[in-house]
N, C-alpha and C positions, 0 to 999 in steps of 0.2 A: 216154755213159752205158752204152749196150748193150755196148760193148767190155768194160767191167768185169765184165759178167755172163757173158761167154763161158767155157764149160767149167766154170762154177762151180756151177750148179744141176743136180742129178742128173736125167737124162731121165725117170726114174720120177716125179719131182715135177711136171714139166710134164704128164706123162700124168695124174697124179692131179688136178691143178688143172683141166685141160680136162675130164676125166671128171666131176668134181664139178660143174663149171659146166653141163655137159650135163644132169646130173640136176636141178639147180636150175631151169634153163630149162624142162625138161619138166614140172616141177611148177608153175611159175609161169604158164605159158602153155599150159594143157591144150587150148585150142581147135585147136592144131596136132597133136594126137594123131591117129593113124591106126590102122586095124586091118588086119593082114595075117595071114592064116591061116598058121600054122606059124612065125611070126616068132621065137618063143622057141627053137624047135628050130634054126632058121637061125642065130640069134644064138649059140647054143652051138657049132655047127659052125664058124662064123667065128672065135669066140673061141679055140677049141682050135687052129685053124689058125694064128692069130696067136701064141699061146704056143709052139706047136711051132716056128714060124719063128724066134722069138727064141732059143729053146733051141738050135736047130741052129747059129745064129750064134755063140753062146757056145762050143759044142762045137768048132767050127772054130778058134776062137782058142786053146782049150786044146790041141788037137792040135798047133798050131804053137808052143805054149809061149810065147805072147805075151799081154799084158795086155788084158782086155776092159774095163778101168776107163775110163769115158768122160771122166774128169777128167785123165787122164795119157796122151794119145796120143803124147807125146814118149817114153814108155817102151816103145813098141811095138818088138819085136825082129824082127818079120817082117811082111810084107805078105800078108794072107790073101786069096787070090783063088779058092780052090776051094770046092766044096760050094755052099751057098746064095749065097756071094759071087760066083759066076759070073753070077748073075741080078740082084743088088742089092748096091750098095756098103754099104748100111746095113740088113741084114735084121733086126737087133735093133730098130731104130727103126721099120721097116716093120711088124714084129710088134706093137709097141705101137699103131701107127695101126690095124692090123687089129682089135685088141681094142677100140679106141674105136669102130670101125665096128660091131662086135658089140654094144657097149653102146648105141649109137644104135638098133640094131634092137630090142634088148630094151626100151628106153624107149618105143619106138613114137611118137616125136614128131619131126616134120619139122624143127623149129627146132634140135633137138639136133645134127643133122647139119651145120648151118651153122658149128659150132665146129670141125669137123675141119680146115678150112684153117688155122685159127689154130694148131693143133698143128704142122702142117707148116711154117708160117712161123717159129714159135718154134724148132723143131728145126733148120731150115735155118740160121737166123741165129745162134743161141747155141751150137749143138753141132756141126752137120755142117760148116759152112764153116770154123770154127776147126780142126776135126780135119783137114780137107782141106789147109789151109795147112801144118800140121805134117807130115802124111804126104808132101806134095809136097817139102818141104825134106829130109825124112829119106830118102825112097826115090827121089827125082828122076824120071828118065825112065821107070823101071819103073812108078811110080805114075801118071804122066801117061798112059802107054799103057793101063793098067788103067782109068783114069778115062774115057778116050776110048771104051773098049770096053763098059763096064758102067755102066748108069744109076744115078743117086743113089738113087732109091726103087725103081722097077720099070721 
């Protein structure tokens, strides 16, 4: 069943569902709320960092004139390995995760953070691994060398 969902649901939908669930959990179980001086400012800085990272990932794809569309990795015309892709094979997804971390900081609820691994698992299974299969087939040894050198997330 999961195979049929691969590359079908936009990553931003996974992001929104996990973010919405984090919000619901924080409201339903307030006994796990915490207070951290400056958490809203920290959340803003982390969120801006995540958005910036995602935008930089898209910019690198545009420079190479290849598609950033997460549904069609088979239409990639170039393997992007420069810029933020020197540090993460998935900076756009890492940017989304970073924004979810910021959201957790903003919500100030410990249980909300427990949902972050769910986002990683979903993205790995339904988006990243299928993309990796396509890229390995399309770019062969070049992709394998890149994959050996640069981590999936960070």
